C-alpha positions as CSV (number, residue, x, y, z in Angstrom):
1,X,-136.9,-117.6,-26.0
2,X,-139.0,-114.4,-25.9
3,X,-141.4,-114.3,-23.0
4,X,-139.1,-116.2,-20.6
5,X,-137.2,-115.3,-17.4
6,X,-135.0,-117.1,-14.9
7,X,-136.5,-117.9,-11.5
8,X,-134.6,-119.3,-8.6
9,X,-132.3,-121.5,-10.8
10,X,-135.0,-122.5,-13.2
11,X,-135.6,-121.5,-16.8
12,X,-139.3,-121.3,-17.5
13,X,-141.8,-119.4,-19.7
14,X,-143.4,-116.4,-18.1
15,X,-146.8,-117.9,-18.8
16,X,-145.8,-120.8,-16.5
17,X,-144.1,-118.6,-13.9
18,X,-146.4,-119.4,-11.0
19,X,-145.9,-123.2,-11.4
20,X,-142.4,-123.0,-10.1
21,X,-143.6,-122.1,-6.6
22,X,-145.6,-125.3,-6.5
23,X,-142.8,-127.6,-7.6
24,X,-143.1,-129.6,-4.4
25,X,-146.7,-130.5,-5.3
26,X,-145.9,-131.7,-8.8
27,X,-146.7,-135.3,-9.5
28,X,-143.5,-137.2,-10.4
29,X,-145.1,-139.8,-12.6
30,X,-144.9,-137.9,-15.8
31,X,-143.9,-139.6,-19.0
32,X,-140.9,-138.3,-21.0
33,X,-141.6,-138.2,-24.7
34,X,-140.2,-136.4,-27.7
35,X,-143.3,-134.2,-27.8
36,X,-142.6,-133.2,-24.2
37,X,-138.9,-132.5,-24.9
38,X,-139.8,-130.3,-27.9
39,X,-142.8,-128.5,-26.3
40,X,-142.5,-124.7,-26.3
41,X,-143.6,-124.6,-22.7
42,X,-141.1,-127.1,-21.3
43,X,-140.2,-126.2,-17.7
44,X,-136.8,-127.4,-16.4
45,X,-136.2,-127.5,-12.6
46,X,-133.7,-128.6,-10.0
47,X,-130.8,-129.2,-12.5
48,X,-127.7,-130.7,-10.8
49,X,-124.4,-132.0,-12.2
50,X,-124.5,-135.8,-12.8
51,X,-121.0,-136.5,-11.5
52,X,-119.1,-133.5,-10.4
53,X,-119.6,-129.7,-10.2
54,X,-118.2,-128.8,-13.6
55,X,-119.8,-131.8,-15.4
56,X,-121.2,-130.9,-18.8
57,X,-124.2,-133.2,-18.2
58,X,-126.9,-132.4,-15.7
59,X,-129.9,-134.3,-14.4
60,X,-133.0,-132.3,-13.9
61,X,-136.8,-132.6,-13.5
62,X,-139.0,-131.3,-16.2
63,X,-142.7,-130.9,-17.0
64,X,-144.7,-128.8,-19.4
65,X,-146.7,-125.8,-18.3
66,X,-149.8,-127.6,-19.5
67,X,-149.1,-130.8,-17.5
68,X,-147.4,-130.6,-14.0
69,X,-146.6,-134.3,-14.0
70,X,-142.8,-134.3,-13.8
71,X,-140.2,-136.6,-15.4
72,X,-136.4,-136.8,-15.2
73,X,-134.3,-135.6,-18.1
74,X,-130.6,-135.2,-19.0
75,X,-129.5,-131.7,-19.9
76,X,-126.3,-131.0,-21.8
77,X,-125.1,-127.6,-22.9
78,X,-123.8,-127.2,-26.4
79,X,-120.5,-125.5,-27.1
80,X,-119.6,-122.6,-29.3
81,X,-120.6,-123.2,-32.9
82,X,-122.8,-126.1,-31.6
83,X,-119.9,-128.5,-32.4
84,X,-117.0,-129.8,-30.4
85,X,-115.4,-133.2,-29.7
86,X,-117.5,-135.3,-27.4
87,X,-120.2,-132.7,-27.5
88,X,-121.6,-132.9,-31.0
89,X,-125.4,-132.4,-31.0
90,X,-125.8,-133.3,-34.6
91,X,-124.4,-136.8,-34.0
92,X,-126.7,-137.3,-31.1
93,X,-129.7,-136.3,-33.2
94,X,-128.5,-138.5,-36.1
95,X,-128.1,-141.6,-33.9
96,X,-131.7,-141.1,-32.7
97,X,-133.0,-140.4,-36.2
98,X,-131.3,-143.6,-37.5
99,X,-132.8,-145.6,-34.6
100,X,-136.2,-144.2,-35.6
101,X,-135.6,-145.3,-39.2
102,X,-134.8,-148.8,-38.2
103,X,-137.1,-149.7,-35.3
104,X,-140.8,-149.3,-34.3
105,X,-141.6,-146.5,-31.9
106,X,-141.8,-148.8,-28.9
107,X,-138.6,-150.5,-29.7
108,X,-136.1,-147.7,-30.0
109,X,-132.5,-148.1,-28.8
110,X,-131.8,-144.4,-28.3
111,X,-133.9,-142.5,-25.8
112,X,-135.8,-139.5,-27.1
113,X,-133.5,-136.5,-27.5
114,X,-134.0,-132.9,-28.7
115,X,-131.9,-129.8,-29.3
116,X,-133.3,-126.6,-27.8
117,X,-132.3,-122.9,-27.6
118,X,-132.6,-120.2,-25.0
119,X,-131.3,-116.7,-24.3
120,X,-127.9,-117.2,-22.7
121,X,-128.5,-115.3,-19.5
122,X,-131.6,-117.4,-18.8
123,X,-130.0,-120.8,-19.5
124,X,-127.1,-119.9,-17.2
125,X,-129.6,-120.4,-14.4
126,X,-129.6,-124.1,-15.4
127,X,-125.9,-124.3,-16.3
128,X,-123.6,-121.4,-15.4
129,X,-120.9,-122.6,-17.9
130,X,-123.2,-122.2,-20.9
131,X,-121.8,-120.1,-23.8
132,X,-123.2,-118.3,-26.8
133,X,-123.6,-120.5,-29.9
134,X,-122.2,-117.6,-32.0
135,X,-120.7,-114.4,-30.7
136,X,-123.1,-111.5,-30.6
137,X,-126.3,-113.7,-30.7
138,X,-126.8,-113.9,-26.9
139,X,-128.4,-117.3,-27.6
140,X,-127.3,-120.8,-26.5
141,X,-128.2,-124.4,-27.5
142,X,-128.6,-127.4,-25.2
143,X,-129.7,-131.0,-25.5
144,X,-132.5,-132.6,-23.5
145,X,-132.9,-136.3,-23.3
146,X,-135.2,-138.7,-21.5
147,X,-133.6,-140.1,-18.4
148,X,-133.7,-143.9,-18.1
149,X,-135.0,-144.7,-14.7
150,X,-133.5,-147.8,-13.1
151,X,-130.9,-148.3,-15.9
152,X,-127.7,-150.2,-15.3
153,X,-124.5,-150.0,-17.4
154,X,-123.9,-152.9,-19.8
155,X,-120.3,-154.3,-19.5
156,X,-117.9,-153.8,-22.4
157,X,-118.5,-157.3,-23.5
158,X,-121.5,-159.3,-24.7
159,X,-122.6,-162.1,-22.5
160,X,-122.3,-164.9,-25.1
161,X,-123.9,-167.5,-22.9
162,X,-126.9,-165.3,-22.2
163,X,-127.0,-164.2,-25.9
164,X,-127.4,-167.9,-26.9
165,X,-130.0,-168.8,-24.3
166,X,-132.0,-165.6,-23.8
167,X,-134.0,-164.6,-26.9
168,X,-135.0,-161.2,-25.4
169,X,-131.4,-160.3,-24.5
170,X,-130.1,-161.5,-27.9
171,X,-132.7,-159.4,-29.8
172,X,-132.1,-156.2,-27.9
173,X,-128.3,-156.5,-27.9
174,X,-128.3,-157.4,-31.6
175,X,-130.4,-154.3,-32.4
176,X,-128.2,-152.1,-30.2
177,X,-125.0,-153.4,-31.8
178,X,-126.3,-152.9,-35.3
179,X,-127.1,-149.3,-34.5
180,X,-123.7,-148.6,-32.8
181,X,-122.0,-150.2,-35.8
182,X,-123.9,-148.1,-38.3
183,X,-123.2,-144.8,-36.5
184,X,-119.6,-145.9,-35.9
185,X,-119.8,-145.4,-32.2
186,X,-116.3,-144.5,-30.9
187,X,-116.8,-143.8,-27.2
188,X,-117.0,-147.1,-25.3
189,X,-117.1,-145.5,-21.9
190,X,-118.9,-147.7,-19.3
191,X,-122.3,-146.2,-18.9
192,X,-122.8,-145.1,-22.6
193,X,-124.8,-148.3,-23.1
194,X,-127.4,-149.1,-20.5
195,X,-129.9,-151.9,-19.8
196,X,-133.4,-151.5,-18.4
197,X,-136.0,-154.1,-17.5
198,X,-135.6,-157.8,-16.8
199,X,-136.4,-161.0,-18.5
200,X,-138.6,-160.7,-21.6
201,X,-138.8,-156.9,-21.0
202,X,-135.0,-156.3,-21.1
203,X,-134.0,-153.3,-23.3
204,X,-130.5,-152.1,-24.4
205,X,-129.9,-148.4,-25.0
206,X,-127.2,-146.2,-26.5
207,X,-127.5,-143.0,-24.4
208,X,-124.3,-141.1,-25.5
209,X,-123.6,-140.9,-29.2
210,X,-121.6,-137.7,-29.5
211,X,-118.4,-139.5,-30.5
212,X,-119.5,-141.2,-33.7
213,X,-119.7,-140.9,-37.5
214,X,-116.7,-138.8,-38.6
215,X,-115.6,-138.0,-35.1
216,X,-112.1,-138.8,-33.8
217,X,-112.0,-141.8,-31.4
218,X,-112.2,-141.3,-27.6
219,X,-109.5,-142.5,-25.4
220,X,-111.6,-145.2,-23.7
221,X,-111.9,-147.6,-26.6
222,X,-114.2,-148.4,-29.5
223,X,-115.8,-151.7,-28.4
224,X,-119.3,-150.7,-29.7
225,X,-118.0,-149.5,-33.0
226,X,-117.3,-153.2,-33.9
227,X,-120.1,-155.6,-35.0
228,X,-119.8,-158.3,-32.3
229,X,-123.2,-160.1,-32.8
230,X,-123.7,-162.9,-35.3
231,X,-127.6,-162.8,-35.4
232,X,-130.3,-160.4,-36.2
233,X,-134.1,-160.6,-36.0
234,X,-136.0,-160.9,-39.3
235,X,-137.7,-157.5,-39.0
236,X,-134.4,-155.8,-38.7
237,X,-132.9,-157.7,-41.6
238,X,-135.8,-156.8,-43.8
239,X,-135.6,-153.1,-42.8
240,X,-131.9,-153.0,-43.5
241,X,-132.5,-154.5,-47.0
242,X,-135.2,-151.9,-47.7
243,X,-133.4,-148.9,-46.5
244,X,-132.0,-146.7,-49.3
245,X,-129.4,-144.0,-49.7
246,X,-132.1,-141.6,-50.8
247,X,-134.0,-142.3,-47.6
248,X,-130.9,-141.8,-45.5
249,X,-130.2,-138.5,-47.2
250,X,-133.8,-137.4,-46.7
251,X,-133.7,-138.0,-43.0
252,X,-130.1,-137.3,-42.0
253,X,-128.8,-134.5,-44.2
254,X,-131.0,-131.8,-42.5
255,X,-132.2,-133.3,-39.2
256,X,-133.0,-129.9,-37.5
257,X,-133.4,-126.4,-38.7
258,X,-133.6,-123.1,-36.7
259,X,-134.1,-119.4,-37.3
260,X,-132.6,-116.8,-35.0
261,X,-135.5,-114.7,-33.5
262,X,-134.3,-112.2,-30.9
263,X,-132.1,-114.2,-28.5
264,X,-133.4,-117.7,-29.4
265,X,-133.0,-120.1,-32.3
266,X,-136.5,-121.0,-33.0
267,X,-137.2,-124.5,-34.6
268,X,-138.3,-124.6,-38.2
269,X,-139.3,-127.3,-40.6
270,X,-136.2,-128.7,-42.3
271,X,-135.7,-127.2,-45.8
272,X,-133.3,-127.8,-48.7
273,X,-129.8,-128.6,-47.6
274,X,-127.6,-125.5,-47.6
275,X,-124.3,-127.4,-48.0
276,X,-123.9,-131.2,-48.3
277,X,-120.2,-131.0,-47.3
278,X,-120.9,-129.5,-43.8
279,X,-122.8,-130.8,-40.8
280,X,-123.4,-127.4,-39.1
281,X,-124.4,-124.9,-41.7
282,X,-125.4,-121.3,-41.0
283,X,-126.8,-118.9,-43.5
284,X,-127.5,-115.6,-41.9
285,X,-130.3,-116.2,-39.4
286,X,-130.9,-119.7,-40.6
287,X,-129.2,-122.8,-39.2
288,X,-129.2,-126.4,-40.2
289,X,-127.8,-129.5,-38.4
290,X,-127.3,-132.9,-40.0
291,X,-124.8,-135.3,-41.4
292,X,-122.4,-134.5,-44.2
293,X,-122.8,-136.2,-47.6
294,X,-119.6,-138.2,-46.7
295,X,-121.0,-139.3,-43.4
296,X,-124.2,-140.4,-44.9
297,X,-122.3,-142.3,-47.6
298,X,-120.4,-144.1,-44.8
299,X,-123.6,-145.2,-43.1
300,X,-124.8,-146.5,-46.4
301,X,-121.6,-148.4,-47.0
302,X,-121.8,-150.1,-43.6
303,X,-125.5,-150.9,-44.1
304,X,-124.8,-152.5,-47.5
305,X,-121.9,-154.5,-46.1
306,X,-124.1,-155.8,-43.3
307,X,-126.9,-156.8,-45.7
308,X,-124.4,-158.7,-47.9
309,X,-123.2,-160.7,-44.8
310,X,-126.8,-161.4,-43.8
311,X,-127.7,-162.6,-47.3
312,X,-124.6,-164.8,-47.4
313,X,-125.9,-166.6,-44.3
314,X,-123.2,-165.3,-42.0
315,X,-125.9,-164.2,-39.6
316,X,-128.6,-166.4,-38.1
317,X,-132.1,-165.1,-37.8
318,X,-133.4,-164.6,-34.3
319,X,-137.0,-165.6,-33.4
320,X,-139.6,-162.9,-33.4
321,X,-140.4,-161.2,-30.1
322,X,-142.9,-163.2,-28.1
């Protein structure tokens, strides 16, 4: 991004340069939102690998230059061409977009996530293994996602006893499983589905959706690809019935668009689809990310099949949230 520079392992705008020296004084009670993740003045600090030194995923603190209240985020570098197995930003964005299509803003099952760009030398201060998106551009892409504080991994099994007795658990697991079924989630690694909250406030989250849609399967199983639940809440059933192929195409064919400006891909409003047969499509200095026509058609096929099963009475309706 023009007007930025690396400072002591942090990538920040020049306009916010002085803020880094007061990091210790930042409030840590900031709220991570999609608006914050996409803010031009986002400041990323103290990025560290989540599990091991060469881990592709890093945990960091972030805040905007306008608001020093910090929040935790996940940072994940994109590979060359912004597309590789188990690191497919367009699938992550599509899963989040589909969650937004199905559920109210305060009932999402995918945490807010965004794709950002930076000059390669500057982002290397966050992740030294970052690479150019395309040779000769000196620009890189990376994902940022809200970190789920206090989250615990959900086992690779649904607690049937709890599902039958706990309406809040049944509702959130049903919604999560419908989403993972629709996106054809193929990476059932323990930790890719998390639980937050307790009792009536329990929430289930799909936090890693890069192996989905038309991707090859991972080597850790496909538990969440399968529809295990036999119940859905009425609001979700109604939304599934109302969702159309045209709506899916409008939201998923071009989820994000960018223009190369200097050494950064700047976000632009999505325009007409360059190529329905490709998910990553570049035309000169313009770039679009989304699902292919085939992938959208498969989402629609699974949606229609689920609606037929609901209408046949194969699924019971869960009570509304209290």
